[in-house]
N, C-alpha and C positions, 0 to 999 in steps of 0.2 A: 503495500500499499504506500504510495508517495503522495506527497503534498504538493499540487501544482497550482503555480497562479499563472493565469495566461492574460495578456495583454495583448490587444490590436494596434497597430501602430499602421499609419495612411502612408503608400508609398507617393511620394511628393510626384514623380515623373508621370506616373500612369494613372493615379488616383485609385488604383487597386489595392487591397488589402494584404499585409504580410501578417502571419502568425508568429509571435514571439511567447515563449513559455519559461518560466524558471521553475524546475524543480528541486525541492529539497529532501534527501532521504539519508538513510543512516542505519548503524548497527550498534546496538548497545549489548556488552557482555561484562559479568560480574560473576567470578567463580571463585570458589576457597581452592585454593592450590596447595599441596604439600610436597616438597622436594627432599628426597633422601639421597644424598652424595657419599661417596668414598673419601671425598674432602669435605669433612664434617663443618668446617667453617662456611661451606656454601649451602648447609641445610637451610630451608626456609619454610613458613608458613605465610602465603600470602593471598590476596583477594585483590584480581585484574582480571584481564581478558585470557581466557584459557581456551576457547574455542574459535576464535576469531579475532581480529584488530577493531577495536573500538573505533568508529569514524563516523563523521558527519560531512556530507557532501552536497554541493552545488553544483546544479547543471541547468545552463542557459543555451537554448536553440531557437533560431529564428528561420523559418521557411521563405526561400527566395523563389524566384522564377524558374521553370525549366527542371524541377525536382533537386534543387539546390539548397542545402542549409547549411548556415554556419552556427557553430556550437560552441560552449566553455565549459569544461569540469573541473572542479577542485575539490580535494577531501582533506580535512584535519583529524588526524589520528591523535588520541590521546589516552594517557592513564592517570589514574589519581596523582596529584602533585606534580603533575606535567612529565611522569615519569622518572621523579627524582624520590629518594627514600631518605629516612632520617639521618643516615649517615652521609646523604651527597651533600655538597655546596649547590645550592641551588642556580647559580650562576655560570657553570660550566658549559662548555661548548654542548657537551652531550646532552644535557637537560633541555638545554634551549632548542636543539634540534628537535628532540622527542615532543615538547609540548608546543612548538611554534605554530602560529596560524597558517596554514595551505602547506603542512610539511608533509603531505602525501603526494597522491597523484594530481597532478596538474597540467591542463594543456588546452589549446585551442583548436577545433577541427573544421574541416570544409568537406562536408559529405555531399555525395551525388550518385549518379549511375555508374561512376568512374571507380568507385569506392570511398575510402575514407583516409584523409591525410590530416595527421597530429603532430601539433608543434609545441613542446615544452617540455614534461616530465611525464608521460605516460609510463605505464607499468609495462615490463619487460615480457614479451611473449613467451619466453622461458618459464617465467612464473605462472602462467595460465597453464602450462602444458604439465609441470610437476605436480601442482596442487588442484588442477580442474580436469585433468583428463587421467593421468596415470595413477592418481590417488584418490580414495574415498574424499569424501568433504570434511578434513581434518583441517582445512585452511593453513593457516602458520602455527597454530596452537598446539598445544599438547598432544601427542600422537601424529603429528605430520612428520614428513619426510624431509619439510623445508622449514624448519622452526630455528630458532635461535640457539638450540640445544643439538641438532643435529641437520646436516646436509648431505645431500649427494654428490658434492661436488667441492674440490679443493681448486685454489688459485687466487684469482682475484673477484671480486664480486661487489655487488651494490647493497648488500642487506645486513651488515653489521649494525648491531643496536647502538643507538646513539648518533650513528652515520649513515643512515639509509639516504639513497640518492647519490652518495659519495665512493667511488672507486677506493676498496679496501683489501690490501692483500694479508692472507692471514696465513701463517706460517705452518707445516706441519709439524704436529705434536700428539702426545699420547691423549690431551684433553681438547685437542683441535675439534671442533664442531663442523668444521667446512665453512664455505661460503654460499650465498645465495646471488641470483640476478634477481630484484626488485625493481628499479626504477632509476634513472640516471637523468640530472638535466641536461640541456641544451640537445634534446633529442628530436629529429622528424622520423617517422612512421608512417607507413602507408600498408593499408587492408584491402585488398581487392574484394568486388563482390562476389558472389557464389557462383561456380560454375559447377552445375551437378553435384552439389554439396563438397566443392574442392575450394578453399579460400587460400591465397598466398599472401604473407606479412612480411615487410622488411623495416629495418629501423637502422638508423646511424646517427651517430653522436661525433662531432669533430674533435678530433686530437689538436690540442696546441702544446707546443714543447717551446717555450721561450726565454728559456735561461735563469729561470728561478726568479723570475719579476713578479710571481702571485699570480699570473693569468694560464699556468701549465693546466692541462685536463689530460683525461684519459679518453683515448677513441674508442668506441665501441660499434660494431656492426652486427647485426642480428637478423635471421631469417627463419620463417617457418611456414610449413607446408600442413593445411590442417583437412581432413576429409569426414565431413559429417553425414550421415545417409543411413536410415534404418536404425537397426540396434548398434551402428558400428561409429565409434566417434576416434578418430587417430590423429596423433599431431607428432610432427618431426620438427625439432627446433635445435638451432646451434646459435651460439652467442661468441663474440671474440673481443676481448679487449686489449688494447694496444697500447702501451707506454712509450713515450718518445726519450729524445735524448736528454731531458730533463724530466724528472720524476716529480709529480706534485707532492707538496710536503704531507697533506693529509694521506695515512693510510699505507704507510710503510712499503710503498711500492718499490719495485727494481726498474731502472731504466733500460731503455732498449729490451724489452720485455713483452710478451704477449702470453696470453692464457686463453685456451678455446673449451667451451664445454659444450657438449651434444645430446641431446634427448629423443629416443622413440618412445611416445606414451600412447596407450591405447586404452578405451574402456568398450565394452561389451555387454548390451543386456541380453540376458539369456533369458528372460522373461520379466514379466511385469514384477516389479519389485527386488528384482537379482540384478546387480550389475558387477562386472567384474574388470579391474583393474589391473596395469601392468605398465612398467617402464624399465627400459636399457638404456643406460647412457655410459659417456666416456666423457673424460679431461684430460688436457695436457697443457704444457708450457713450453715456449720456444727453448726455456734454459734448463728445462728436463728435471726442475726441482718439482714439480707438478706432474703425476701422471697416474692415471687409475681408471676403473670403471665402476658403474654402479647397478643395481639391479632393484626392482622394488615391485611388490605382489600386492593387492589388495582386493576388497570385497565390500559392497554394499546391501544390506538386505532389509526392505522395508515391509512392515507387517503390523496394519492398523496404525495407529499413533506413535509408533517406535521405528527409530532407524536404527540398524546394527551397522557398525563399521568395523573392519579390521584390515592392518596392514604389516608387513615387514620389508625393510628396506636394508639395504647392505653396501659397503663401499669396498673394493679390492684395491687397497694401493700398491701402486706399482713404481714408485719412486724409490729411493735409496733409503727413504724413511722406512718404508713396509709396516705403515700402522694403519690396519683395517680397522673399519667400525661397522655396527649394524643397530637397528632398533625395531622395536615390535610396539604397534600403538593399538590401542582399542578404544571405540568410540560408542555412547549410547544416546541417543537422543530422544527424549518424549513430547511430541510436538503438541504444545496447549492449544495453538490455534495454527492459522498458515503463517503467521509473523513472529509467533514466541514460542520458545522451548524450553525444557529442561534438560540439562545433559550431564554426563559422567565421560571423563577423560583417562586413559591413564597410556602412558609407555615407560618402556625398558629399555635404557641405550648404553651401549657399552663403545667407547671412544678407542677403547685398545683392545680388540676381539682377538687378536692374533699373538697376545703375550700376557705376561701376569698382569694384573691389575694395579695400578699405580694411583696415585693421590688426584682423586677427582676424573677417573677414567669410567665409572658406573654411575650410573644415577636412575632412579625411579621417579617419576612424577604421578601425582593422583589430583584429580580435580574435579569439583561438583560445582553446577553453576546453573545461571538463567541467563537468556538472551533475549534480544528484542529487535527485530528490524522493522523500518518503516519506510 
């Protein structure tokens, strides 16, 4: 259910009318989450977003002649106290980014029979593939293969907590959760219309390497093919990050390097109420510091008001570090209405699967909460 304000504006040249609309939508989530970690200093009991990202969005669209329309969209993601806690300094860059206005997806688009062109900071197609095709609907919360605690890729990403939207390189390690493609500024995207169920998607972010003058940025190229017809939903995505001769100060990036991440994801509706999910991926870097593959398998079963979800994901690290990881996630939704639900989430994560446990390499998370979309 979306609340929409519609305004009619006269077109001066023709005397005709163009319809403009402003839509406000969002998602609110609060759950009690317990984390038990082999690094006991990181054990926690918190109330926050555990099944999805709490967000408020504003979408604007104006219909023009010839089937053309122009729109704008921005979201603000937020947590209690702007993502800070009692031990945080509230003026740090991390807490400002987390709690800032329009800190999430934001872009302007031109839409017509040719498809959609977006300019700004739209979500990556890879994010859609990992969380919307290859996985049950865990979003990026507890149980997800793309959460802040576990990811199917290593190398460079744009999903580090506190720096979402900025390219960051995460070192291999026994407690390294991997990296995620979420979104990045200065992006141009194009999505084609559907050709018998097939759509084509490309994205480009300009690289700048200006000798440490403060305008250095990471270049990103992304492509995806998605086929949706009948019971089949399949998507192939690839994203490449390229760092120039001068690495940006943010993100511990390595100059003159690149990282590529690929994923083939698929979902198949076996029968009404039963859907299977799978994904096979790989990642590599020009420096050979990052190299590996991933697998994920999941199922969604709906019966009455209940949604039952489960998935397993693993990463085979083929770099010299050779630190594999795996996770198992379980979720139950009780749908109170079309827009409200109570939920339970659980995941078990081992970030050093092929070696003896180390401090912080194993954790279990439990969550119970309520969410409401509008």
